[in-house]
C-alpha positions as MATLAB code, in Angstrom:
seq = 'MSLSSSRPVSQPRFMQQKIMAYWFYRFASIIYDTCNKLVYTEEMRDESLEELDLNDRNLVVVDVGGGTGFTTTGVVKHVDAKNVTILDQSPHQLAKAKKKKQLKDCTIIEGDAENLPFPTDYADRYVSGGSIEYWPDPQRGIRESYRVLKKGGKACMIGPVYPTSWVSRFFADIWMLFPKEQDYIEWFQKAGFQDIKLKRVGPRWFRGARRHGLIIGCCVTGVKPESGDSPLQLVTKLEDLKKPTSRNPLKFLWGYTLGWIGGWYFIFVPIYMWIKDKIYPSGMQI';
ca = [
      -0.002   -0.003    0.005;
       1.552    3.258   -1.163;
       1.862    6.114    1.311;
       2.563    9.483   -0.252;
       1.429   13.100   -0.280;
      -0.117   12.541   -3.717;
      -2.054    9.416   -2.716;
      -5.550    9.670   -4.228;
      -8.685    9.710   -2.095;
      -9.844    6.555   -3.921;
      -7.165    4.486   -2.135;
      -8.647    3.772    1.317;
      -6.477    4.237    4.404;
      -6.408    1.403    6.953;
      -9.287    2.687    9.084;
     -11.162    4.003    6.052;
     -12.923    0.645    5.733;
     -16.215   -0.232    7.385;
     -15.016   -3.436    9.012;
     -11.856   -1.722   10.353;
     -13.847    1.233   11.683;
     -16.329   -1.139   13.353;
     -13.593   -2.864   15.336;
     -11.723    0.389   15.937;
     -14.752    1.793   17.755;
     -15.379   -1.480   19.551;
     -12.525   -0.347   21.832;
     -12.210    3.371   21.090;
     -15.786    3.942   22.296;
     -14.563    3.325   25.827;
     -12.403    6.481   25.807;
     -13.934    8.338   22.863;
     -15.767   11.120   24.707;
     -12.656   11.889   26.751;
     -10.130   11.901   23.906;
     -12.505   13.625   21.519;
     -12.319   16.813   23.604;
      -8.738   17.268   22.399;
      -9.769   17.643   18.770;
     -13.491   18.488   18.634;
     -14.558   20.936   21.319;
     -18.045   22.193   22.146;
     -16.979   25.578   20.836;
     -15.986   24.045   17.471;
     -19.197   22.041   17.320;
     -21.451   25.015   18.018;
     -19.499   27.204   15.604;
     -20.024   24.603   12.878;
     -23.716   24.115   13.638;
     -24.291   27.863   13.218;
     -23.765   27.233    9.493;
     -26.642   24.705    9.459;
     -29.347   27.307   10.211;
     -31.134   25.388   12.960;
     -33.719   28.151   13.215;
     -36.888   26.140   13.880;
     -37.488   23.609   16.647;
     -39.692   21.549   14.307;
     -36.949   20.861   11.775;
     -36.363   17.190   10.919;
     -32.635   16.496   11.384;
     -30.494   13.441   10.727;
     -27.059   13.135   12.330;
     -25.145   10.587   10.239;
     -22.142    8.931   11.829;
     -23.408   10.468   15.052;
     -21.440    8.098   17.283;
     -21.815    8.934   20.962;
     -24.064   11.876   20.132;
     -21.600   14.702   20.718;
     -22.730   16.663   17.651;
     -26.357   15.753   18.347;
     -26.242   17.339   21.805;
     -25.500   20.596   20.003;
     -28.366   20.044   17.584;
     -30.992   19.449   20.297;
     -30.245   22.860   21.777;
     -32.103   24.257   18.765;
     -34.373   21.431   17.547;
     -36.816   19.215   19.449;
     -35.093   15.899   20.141;
     -38.135   13.923   18.912;
     -37.383   15.260   15.403;
     -33.745   14.139   15.449;
     -32.346   10.784   14.302;
     -28.824    9.590   15.138;
     -27.385    6.970   12.794;
     -24.082    5.131   13.140;
     -22.682    1.754   12.120;
     -21.146    1.206   15.577;
     -23.486   -0.231   18.244;
     -20.750    0.503   20.812;
     -20.761    4.230   20.032;
     -24.571    4.378   19.955;
     -24.731    2.683   23.342;
     -22.964    5.766   24.729;
     -25.438    8.082   23.001;
     -28.411    6.203   24.476;
     -27.166    6.998   27.992;
     -27.206   10.779   27.475;
     -30.264   12.476   28.971;
     -30.355   15.192   26.301;
     -30.829   12.512   23.633;
     -33.450   10.281   25.299;
     -36.174   11.439   22.877;
     -34.019   11.059   19.759;
     -34.389    8.116   17.403;
     -31.119    6.146   17.544;
     -30.446    3.528   14.852;
     -27.637    1.519   13.321;
     -27.015    2.209    9.651;
     -24.638    2.915    6.790;
     -23.781    6.505    5.817;
     -23.420    5.391    2.183;
     -26.814    3.696    2.113;
     -29.162    5.636    4.357;
     -32.476    4.034    5.494;
     -34.463    7.237    4.908;
     -36.783    8.018    1.995;
     -35.881   10.651   -0.588;
     -36.856   14.221    0.436;
     -37.129   13.208    4.109;
     -35.148   15.662    6.245;
     -34.778   19.438    6.580;
     -31.195   19.224    7.791;
     -28.372   16.700    7.507;
     -25.259   16.848    9.660;
     -22.247   14.577    9.942;
     -19.435   15.358   12.355;
     -16.194   13.382   12.461;
     -17.447   10.510   10.311;
     -16.496   11.083    6.676;
     -12.888   10.121    7.392;
     -14.012    6.483    7.815;
     -16.157    6.268    4.652;
     -14.674    4.078    1.890;
     -16.563    6.193   -0.688;
     -17.107    9.759    0.581;
     -18.709   10.846   -2.673;
     -21.402    8.226   -2.201;
     -22.064    9.389    1.362;
     -22.444   13.017    0.257;
     -24.712   11.915   -2.588;
     -26.887   10.182    0.011;
     -27.023   13.378    2.077;
     -28.432   15.152   -0.993;
     -31.037   12.438   -1.623;
     -32.534   12.396    1.884;
     -32.890   16.171    2.130;
     -36.000   18.065    1.130;
     -35.859   20.831   -1.467;
     -34.136   23.770    0.205;
     -32.693   21.479    2.883;
     -29.157   21.966    4.065;
     -26.279   19.556    4.650;
     -23.303   20.193    6.925;
     -20.202   18.004    6.793;
     -17.759   18.506    9.677;
     -14.472   16.747    9.154;
     -10.649   16.633    8.986;
      -8.238   18.428    6.698;
      -5.065   17.092    5.133;
      -1.686   17.986    6.718;
       1.120   19.837    4.967;
       3.820   18.503    7.295;
       5.310   15.392    5.680;
       5.437   13.514    9.017;
       1.769   14.174    9.713;
       0.874   13.296    6.117;
       2.526    9.921    6.588;
       0.521    9.092    9.710;
      -2.667   10.532    8.218;
      -2.355    8.183    5.253;
      -1.845    5.253    7.613;
      -4.857    6.043    9.733;
      -7.881    7.420    7.897;
      -9.024    9.874    5.234;
      -7.936   13.492    5.690;
      -9.486   15.241    2.662;
      -8.167   18.442    1.182;
     -10.550   21.376    1.382;
     -11.079   21.284   -2.374;
     -12.125   17.619   -2.146;
     -15.096   18.600    0.022;
     -16.141   21.326   -2.402;
     -15.957   18.996   -5.402;
     -17.904   16.218   -3.657;
     -20.722   18.658   -2.822;
     -20.731   20.083   -6.346;
     -20.881   16.647   -8.005;
     -23.720   15.586   -5.700;
     -25.763   18.574   -6.915;
     -25.564   20.972   -3.994;
     -25.621   24.746   -4.470;
     -24.589   27.675   -2.265;
     -21.605   25.627   -1.046;
     -19.547   27.193    1.714;
     -16.474   26.048    3.653;
     -15.595   27.350    7.094;
     -12.346   26.545    8.906;
     -12.533   25.407   12.522;
     -10.019   24.037   14.995;
      -9.063   23.852   18.694;
      -8.196   27.325   19.955;
      -4.817   26.118   21.240;
      -3.723   25.411   17.652;
      -3.819   29.207   17.090;
      -4.745   28.651   13.455;
      -1.836   26.303   12.705;
      -2.894   23.663   10.187;
       0.356   22.044    9.002;
      -0.251   18.872   11.035;
      -3.792   18.580    9.750;
      -6.812   18.566   12.043;
      -9.079   15.655   12.903;
     -11.829   18.295   12.812;
     -10.645   21.144   10.608;
     -13.576   22.468    8.612;
     -17.314   22.399    8.089;
     -18.821   22.456    4.597;
     -22.448   23.275    3.879;
     -24.608   23.037    0.792;
     -28.283   23.549   -0.146;
     -30.390   21.087   -2.122;
     -31.936   23.110   -4.978;
     -34.571   20.630   -6.222;
     -36.655   17.732   -4.932;
     -35.686   14.176   -5.799;
     -32.536   12.123   -6.070;
     -29.043   13.445   -6.746;
     -28.155   13.943  -10.427;
     -24.942   12.018   -9.770;
     -25.095    8.359  -10.788;
     -22.696    5.898   -9.142;
     -21.950    2.203   -9.522;
     -22.797   -0.374   -6.862;
     -21.272    0.439   -3.486;
     -17.861   -1.057   -2.836;
     -18.065   -2.371    0.712;
     -20.697   -3.923    2.938;
     -19.954   -4.305    6.653;
     -21.509   -7.768    6.615;
     -19.394   -8.777    3.630;
     -15.931   -7.301    4.291;
     -13.579   -7.058    1.334;
     -10.822   -8.938    3.141;
     -11.190  -12.054    5.276;
      -7.460  -12.657    5.698;
      -6.942  -12.419    9.511;
      -3.231  -11.635    9.292;
      -3.825   -8.878    6.762;
      -6.625   -7.520    8.924;
      -4.503   -7.544   12.090;
      -1.593   -5.841   10.286;
      -3.783   -3.053    8.955;
      -5.657   -2.707   12.234;
      -2.416   -2.324   14.198;
      -1.019    0.262   11.800;
      -4.304    2.117   11.899;
      -4.125    2.366   15.682;
      -0.558    3.673   15.451;
      -1.726    6.422   13.110;
      -4.595    7.213   15.453;
      -2.333    7.562   18.495;
      -0.099    9.947   16.582;
      -3.061   12.261   16.144;
      -3.839   12.034   19.843;
      -0.312   13.223   20.684;
      -0.348   16.094   18.139;
      -3.110   18.136   19.909;
      -1.396   17.499   23.267;
       1.853   18.787   21.724;
       0.047   21.875   20.360;
      -1.668   22.457   23.717;
       1.737   22.471   25.454;
       3.166   24.863   22.833;
       0.165   27.152   23.392;
       1.068   27.346   27.089;
       4.759   28.043   26.411;
       4.764   30.372   23.405;
       3.888   34.055   23.930;
       0.326   35.092   23.173;
      -0.229   36.127   19.544;
       2.783   34.199   18.278;
       2.293   31.614   15.528;
       3.120   28.104   16.803;
];
């Protein structure tokens, strides 16, 4: 498996596979809400959700790849929880969401971001925070976001951005998908969205530094201009969780181990940046 700064999005990283992500969160769910605070703060979440225009408590909202419900807890500040659905492929992550009092009236279901169990023209708003990096086919997932929205509905994708530092690029390509900002724009355009906007976000202790990439680095929004399915036609989906592409246990274990190594690198990076923020003078680029 080639690892390079020019590696195309179409070549999945180790954790950018449904079966890998499933087992990753089988254990990561135990510490997820604690570690997640290093890279996806409440301030970043709320700043991103401002772009979604949650201006009516009766809006129908789907949170795709909602995991433990961190993004959803921001949504239900503005929308009645009974109108909100959380979907994730990981039962271990959803078990955490079900324990949160703010989400007790939400609908919580297992499902696939690339094959959503909602009818066309179903929701007013679609949000996905910290999930696209695990999708084998991000274009398909964004196409699905278009399909399930009503005319005039809005999608918001909150996700990572690709590093410029060669060391961080290496570990990013081991772990999961870190798209370039232009990738997001092109995926939204191809799916049929209009009024597409990208907003940069990040932990405040990074002071705007982006060379190491960010596990949550931007939010991208788009508006569905017409009712119906996306104009983009795609071939049959590539991976089904119940029918993984590889059943070789040694190959799986090798990739799974390398994926965890990449993940731990991106736990240490925000800690490193937090320490630099405490040491370097205020206002200085770090």
